[in-house]
PyMOL commands that place a pseudoatom at each C-alpha (Angstrom):
pseudoatom trace, name=CA, resn=MET, resi=1, chain=A, elem=C, hetatm=0, pos=[149.189, 7.664, 22.554]
pseudoatom trace, name=CA, resn=VAL, resi=2, chain=A, elem=C, hetatm=0, pos=[149.948, 11.217, 21.447]
pseudoatom trace, name=CA, resn=VAL, resi=3, chain=A, elem=C, hetatm=0, pos=[149.596, 14.144, 23.859]
pseudoatom trace, name=CA, resn=LYS, resi=4, chain=A, elem=C, hetatm=0, pos=[149.432, 17.440, 21.988]
pseudoatom trace, name=CA, resn=TRP, resi=5, chain=A, elem=C, hetatm=0, pos=[150.839, 20.751, 23.262]
pseudoatom trace, name=CA, resn=TYR, resi=6, chain=A, elem=C, hetatm=0, pos=[153.122, 18.859, 25.625]
pseudoatom trace, name=CA, resn=TYR, resi=7, chain=A, elem=C, hetatm=0, pos=[156.580, 20.388, 25.439]
pseudoatom trace, name=CA, resn=PHE, resi=8, chain=A, elem=C, hetatm=0, pos=[157.205, 23.941, 26.630]
pseudoatom trace, name=CA, resn=PRO, resi=9, chain=A, elem=C, hetatm=0, pos=[157.777, 26.351, 24.928]
pseudoatom trace, name=CA, resn=MET, resi=10, chain=A, elem=C, hetatm=0, pos=[157.674, 24.646, 21.505]
pseudoatom trace, name=CA, resn=ALA, resi=11, chain=A, elem=C, hetatm=0, pos=[154.164, 23.192, 21.972]
pseudoatom trace, name=CA, resn=THR, resi=12, chain=A, elem=C, hetatm=0, pos=[155.194, 19.967, 20.280]
pseudoatom trace, name=CA, resn=SER, resi=13, chain=A, elem=C, hetatm=0, pos=[153.545, 16.608, 20.955]
pseudoatom trace, name=CA, resn=LYS, resi=14, chain=A, elem=C, hetatm=0, pos=[154.753, 13.716, 23.120]
pseudoatom trace, name=CA, resn=ARG, resi=15, chain=A, elem=C, hetatm=0, pos=[154.210, 10.057, 22.358]
pseudoatom trace, name=CA, resn=ILE, resi=16, chain=A, elem=C, hetatm=0, pos=[153.559, 7.817, 25.362]
pseudoatom trace, name=CA, resn=LYS, resi=17, chain=A, elem=C, hetatm=0, pos=[153.869, 4.044, 25.071]
pseudoatom trace, name=CA, resn=PHE, resi=18, chain=A, elem=C, hetatm=0, pos=[151.145, 1.957, 26.687]
pseudoatom trace, name=CA, resn=ALA, resi=19, chain=A, elem=C, hetatm=0, pos=[154.036, -0.141, 28.043]
pseudoatom trace, name=CA, resn=HIS, resi=20, chain=A, elem=C, hetatm=0, pos=[155.089, 2.879, 30.129]
pseudoatom trace, name=CA, resn=ILE, resi=21, chain=A, elem=C, hetatm=0, pos=[151.695, 3.351, 31.799]
pseudoatom trace, name=CA, resn=VAL, resi=22, chain=A, elem=C, hetatm=0, pos=[151.534, 1.875, 35.293]
pseudoatom trace, name=CA, resn=LYS, resi=23, chain=A, elem=C, hetatm=0, pos=[148.170, 3.281, 36.381]
pseudoatom trace, name=CA, resn=ILE, resi=24, chain=A, elem=C, hetatm=0, pos=[145.436, 5.567, 35.038]
pseudoatom trace, name=CA, resn=GLU, resi=25, chain=A, elem=C, hetatm=0, pos=[143.922, 7.777, 37.736]
pseudoatom trace, name=CA, resn=ASP, resi=26, chain=A, elem=C, hetatm=0, pos=[140.724, 9.794, 37.451]
pseudoatom trace, name=CA, resn=GLY, resi=27, chain=A, elem=C, hetatm=0, pos=[140.160, 12.524, 39.977]
pseudoatom trace, name=CA, resn=ASN, resi=28, chain=A, elem=C, hetatm=0, pos=[138.380, 15.721, 40.946]
pseudoatom trace, name=CA, resn=TYR, resi=29, chain=A, elem=C, hetatm=0, pos=[140.575, 18.629, 39.871]
pseudoatom trace, name=CA, resn=SER, resi=30, chain=A, elem=C, hetatm=0, pos=[139.456, 20.851, 42.738]
pseudoatom trace, name=CA, resn=SER, resi=31, chain=A, elem=C, hetatm=0, pos=[140.862, 18.296, 45.218]
pseudoatom trace, name=CA, resn=LEU, resi=32, chain=A, elem=C, hetatm=0, pos=[144.405, 18.862, 43.964]
pseudoatom trace, name=CA, resn=PRO, resi=33, chain=A, elem=C, hetatm=0, pos=[146.475, 21.381, 45.931]
pseudoatom trace, name=CA, resn=PHE, resi=34, chain=A, elem=C, hetatm=0, pos=[147.533, 24.532, 44.103]
pseudoatom trace, name=CA, resn=THR, resi=35, chain=A, elem=C, hetatm=0, pos=[151.162, 23.380, 44.280]
pseudoatom trace, name=CA, resn=ALA, resi=36, chain=A, elem=C, hetatm=0, pos=[150.374, 20.192, 42.296]
pseudoatom trace, name=CA, resn=THR, resi=37, chain=A, elem=C, hetatm=0, pos=[149.156, 21.716, 39.023]
pseudoatom trace, name=CA, resn=LYS, resi=38, chain=A, elem=C, hetatm=0, pos=[150.124, 24.197, 36.346]
pseudoatom trace, name=CA, resn=LEU, resi=39, chain=A, elem=C, hetatm=0, pos=[148.571, 25.491, 33.157]
pseudoatom trace, name=CA, resn=TRP, resi=40, chain=A, elem=C, hetatm=0, pos=[151.648, 24.148, 31.345]
pseudoatom trace, name=CA, resn=GLY, resi=41, chain=A, elem=C, hetatm=0, pos=[154.639, 22.362, 32.783]
pseudoatom trace, name=CA, resn=MET, resi=42, chain=A, elem=C, hetatm=0, pos=[155.522, 20.905, 36.165]
pseudoatom trace, name=CA, resn=ALA, resi=43, chain=A, elem=C, hetatm=0, pos=[154.541, 22.297, 39.541]
pseudoatom trace, name=CA, resn=LEU, resi=44, chain=A, elem=C, hetatm=0, pos=[155.955, 20.887, 42.798]
pseudoatom trace, name=CA, resn=THR, resi=45, chain=A, elem=C, hetatm=0, pos=[155.002, 17.292, 41.986]
pseudoatom trace, name=CA, resn=PRO, resi=46, chain=A, elem=C, hetatm=0, pos=[156.521, 14.895, 39.423]
pseudoatom trace, name=CA, resn=VAL, resi=47, chain=A, elem=C, hetatm=0, pos=[153.616, 15.454, 37.006]
pseudoatom trace, name=CA, resn=TRP, resi=48, chain=A, elem=C, hetatm=0, pos=[153.942, 17.287, 33.693]
pseudoatom trace, name=CA, resn=TRP, resi=49, chain=A, elem=C, hetatm=0, pos=[150.799, 19.096, 32.556]
pseudoatom trace, name=CA, resn=PRO, resi=50, chain=A, elem=C, hetatm=0, pos=[150.516, 19.769, 28.810]
pseudoatom trace, name=CA, resn=CYS, resi=51, chain=A, elem=C, hetatm=0, pos=[149.178, 23.186, 27.859]
pseudoatom trace, name=CA, resn=ASP, resi=52, chain=A, elem=C, hetatm=0, pos=[145.548, 23.818, 28.826]
pseudoatom trace, name=CA, resn=MET, resi=53, chain=A, elem=C, hetatm=0, pos=[144.843, 27.472, 29.520]
pseudoatom trace, name=CA, resn=LYS, resi=54, chain=A, elem=C, hetatm=0, pos=[141.350, 26.533, 30.755]
pseudoatom trace, name=CA, resn=ARG, resi=55, chain=A, elem=C, hetatm=0, pos=[142.666, 23.940, 33.245]
pseudoatom trace, name=CA, resn=SER, resi=56, chain=A, elem=C, hetatm=0, pos=[141.698, 25.886, 36.363]
pseudoatom trace, name=CA, resn=GLY, resi=57, chain=A, elem=C, hetatm=0, pos=[138.029, 25.691, 35.286]
pseudoatom trace, name=CA, resn=ARG, resi=58, chain=A, elem=C, hetatm=0, pos=[138.023, 21.937, 34.612]
pseudoatom trace, name=CA, resn=GLU, resi=59, chain=A, elem=C, hetatm=0, pos=[136.178, 19.567, 36.942]
pseudoatom trace, name=CA, resn=HIS, resi=60, chain=A, elem=C, hetatm=0, pos=[138.256, 16.409, 36.494]
pseudoatom trace, name=CA, resn=TYR, resi=61, chain=A, elem=C, hetatm=0, pos=[141.756, 15.307, 35.623]
pseudoatom trace, name=CA, resn=ILE, resi=62, chain=A, elem=C, hetatm=0, pos=[143.327, 12.147, 34.256]
pseudoatom trace, name=CA, resn=LEU, resi=63, chain=A, elem=C, hetatm=0, pos=[146.747, 11.227, 35.612]
pseudoatom trace, name=CA, resn=LEU, resi=64, chain=A, elem=C, hetatm=0, pos=[148.882, 8.760, 33.707]
pseudoatom trace, name=CA, resn=HIS, resi=65, chain=A, elem=C, hetatm=0, pos=[151.305, 7.258, 36.217]
pseudoatom trace, name=CA, resn=LEU, resi=66, chain=A, elem=C, hetatm=0, pos=[154.309, 6.249, 34.131]
pseudoatom trace, name=CA, resn=ASN, resi=67, chain=A, elem=C, hetatm=0, pos=[157.351, 4.088, 34.771]
pseudoatom trace, name=CA, resn=THR, resi=68, chain=A, elem=C, hetatm=0, pos=[159.342, 6.960, 33.266]
pseudoatom trace, name=CA, resn=TYR, resi=69, chain=A, elem=C, hetatm=0, pos=[159.792, 10.462, 34.670]
pseudoatom trace, name=CA, resn=PRO, resi=70, chain=A, elem=C, hetatm=0, pos=[157.604, 12.500, 34.852]
pseudoatom trace, name=CA, resn=SER, resi=71, chain=A, elem=C, hetatm=0, pos=[153.997, 11.290, 34.956]
pseudoatom trace, name=CA, resn=CYS, resi=72, chain=A, elem=C, hetatm=0, pos=[151.464, 13.060, 32.725]
pseudoatom trace, name=CA, resn=GLY, resi=73, chain=A, elem=C, hetatm=0, pos=[148.370, 14.948, 33.882]
pseudoatom trace, name=CA, resn=LEU, resi=74, chain=A, elem=C, hetatm=0, pos=[145.518, 15.728, 31.491]
pseudoatom trace, name=CA, resn=THR, resi=75, chain=A, elem=C, hetatm=0, pos=[142.404, 17.875, 31.738]
pseudoatom trace, name=CA, resn=LEU, resi=76, chain=A, elem=C, hetatm=0, pos=[139.592, 17.910, 29.217]
pseudoatom trace, name=CA, resn=PRO, resi=77, chain=A, elem=C, hetatm=0, pos=[136.278, 19.646, 28.700]
pseudoatom trace, name=CA, resn=LYS, resi=78, chain=A, elem=C, hetatm=0, pos=[133.514, 18.085, 30.822]
pseudoatom trace, name=CA, resn=ASP, resi=79, chain=A, elem=C, hetatm=0, pos=[131.688, 16.642, 27.800]
pseudoatom trace, name=CA, resn=ARG, resi=80, chain=A, elem=C, hetatm=0, pos=[134.838, 14.762, 26.629]
pseudoatom trace, name=CA, resn=HIS, resi=81, chain=A, elem=C, hetatm=0, pos=[136.393, 13.645, 29.911]
pseudoatom trace, name=CA, resn=ALA, resi=82, chain=A, elem=C, hetatm=0, pos=[134.449, 10.395, 30.461]
pseudoatom trace, name=CA, resn=LYS, resi=83, chain=A, elem=C, hetatm=0, pos=[134.772, 9.322, 26.822]
pseudoatom trace, name=CA, resn=VAL, resi=84, chain=A, elem=C, hetatm=0, pos=[138.534, 9.915, 26.702]
pseudoatom trace, name=CA, resn=LEU, resi=85, chain=A, elem=C, hetatm=0, pos=[139.020, 8.208, 30.080]
pseudoatom trace, name=CA, resn=LYS, resi=86, chain=A, elem=C, hetatm=0, pos=[137.126, 5.133, 28.850]
pseudoatom trace, name=CA, resn=LEU, resi=87, chain=A, elem=C, hetatm=0, pos=[139.073, 5.056, 25.565]
pseudoatom trace, name=CA, resn=LEU, resi=88, chain=A, elem=C, hetatm=0, pos=[142.384, 5.281, 27.444]
pseudoatom trace, name=CA, resn=ARG, resi=89, chain=A, elem=C, hetatm=0, pos=[141.475, 2.591, 29.963]
pseudoatom trace, name=CA, resn=ASP, resi=90, chain=A, elem=C, hetatm=0, pos=[140.100, 0.261, 27.281]
pseudoatom trace, name=CA, resn=ALA, resi=91, chain=A, elem=C, hetatm=0, pos=[143.139, 0.692, 25.023]
pseudoatom trace, name=CA, resn=TRP, resi=92, chain=A, elem=C, hetatm=0, pos=[145.519, 0.189, 27.961]
pseudoatom trace, name=CA, resn=GLN, resi=93, chain=A, elem=C, hetatm=0, pos=[143.651, -2.949, 29.108]
pseudoatom trace, name=CA, resn=ASP, resi=94, chain=A, elem=C, hetatm=0, pos=[143.734, -4.299, 25.538]
pseudoatom trace, name=CA, resn=TYR, resi=95, chain=A, elem=C, hetatm=0, pos=[147.486, -3.712, 25.508]
pseudoatom trace, name=CA, resn=LEU, resi=96, chain=A, elem=C, hetatm=0, pos=[147.974, -5.397, 28.902]
pseudoatom trace, name=CA, resn=THR, resi=97, chain=A, elem=C, hetatm=0, pos=[145.973, -8.488, 27.965]
pseudoatom trace, name=CA, resn=ARG, resi=98, chain=A, elem=C, hetatm=0, pos=[147.340, -8.878, 24.428]
pseudoatom trace, name=CA, resn=PRO, resi=99, chain=A, elem=C, hetatm=0, pos=[149.280, -12.144, 24.204]
pseudoatom trace, name=CA, resn=GLY, resi=100, chain=A, elem=C, hetatm=0, pos=[152.865, -11.952, 22.995]
pseudoatom trace, name=CA, resn=LYS, resi=101, chain=A, elem=C, hetatm=0, pos=[153.133, -8.170, 23.246]
pseudoatom trace, name=CA, resn=PRO, resi=102, chain=A, elem=C, hetatm=0, pos=[156.717, -6.904, 22.937]
pseudoatom trace, name=CA, resn=ALA, resi=103, chain=A, elem=C, hetatm=0, pos=[157.985, -5.117, 26.069]
pseudoatom trace, name=CA, resn=ASP, resi=104, chain=A, elem=C, hetatm=0, pos=[158.414, -1.832, 24.182]
pseudoatom trace, name=CA, resn=ALA, resi=105, chain=A, elem=C, hetatm=0, pos=[155.332, -1.967, 21.945]
pseudoatom trace, name=CA, resn=GLY, resi=106, chain=A, elem=C, hetatm=0, pos=[153.722, 1.333, 21.022]
pseudoatom trace, name=CA, resn=GLU, resi=107, chain=A, elem=C, hetatm=0, pos=[154.979, 4.743, 20.127]
pseudoatom trace, name=CA, resn=GLU, resi=108, chain=A, elem=C, hetatm=0, pos=[158.215, 6.106, 21.497]
pseudoatom trace, name=CA, resn=SER, resi=109, chain=A, elem=C, hetatm=0, pos=[158.023, 8.753, 24.184]
for i in range(1, 109): cmd.bond("trace and resi %d" % i, "trace and resi %d" % (i + 1))
show_as sticks, trace
zoom trace
């Protein structure tokens, strides 16, 4: 999976292996404390937020809990959130249930 506008300040992309995903969380953005989010970077939690200058107006977030540091938080426009969440969960489930998958399959982070 490729997350665009990830690294600060270069705005380059990050590749995340499905093998590194432990859990995919969907939540209400307004329920997160102010100290847990940022428009770009890491706040006071071990979650990196790729650049989204409209993040504070988003309704939902997707949190990819990773077995590497840090985890990755995503926010999307309302009309794309459910579709992207379903695509991520389906692709991750396909990876988890694929027989004979190598331990490090996928793109390098």
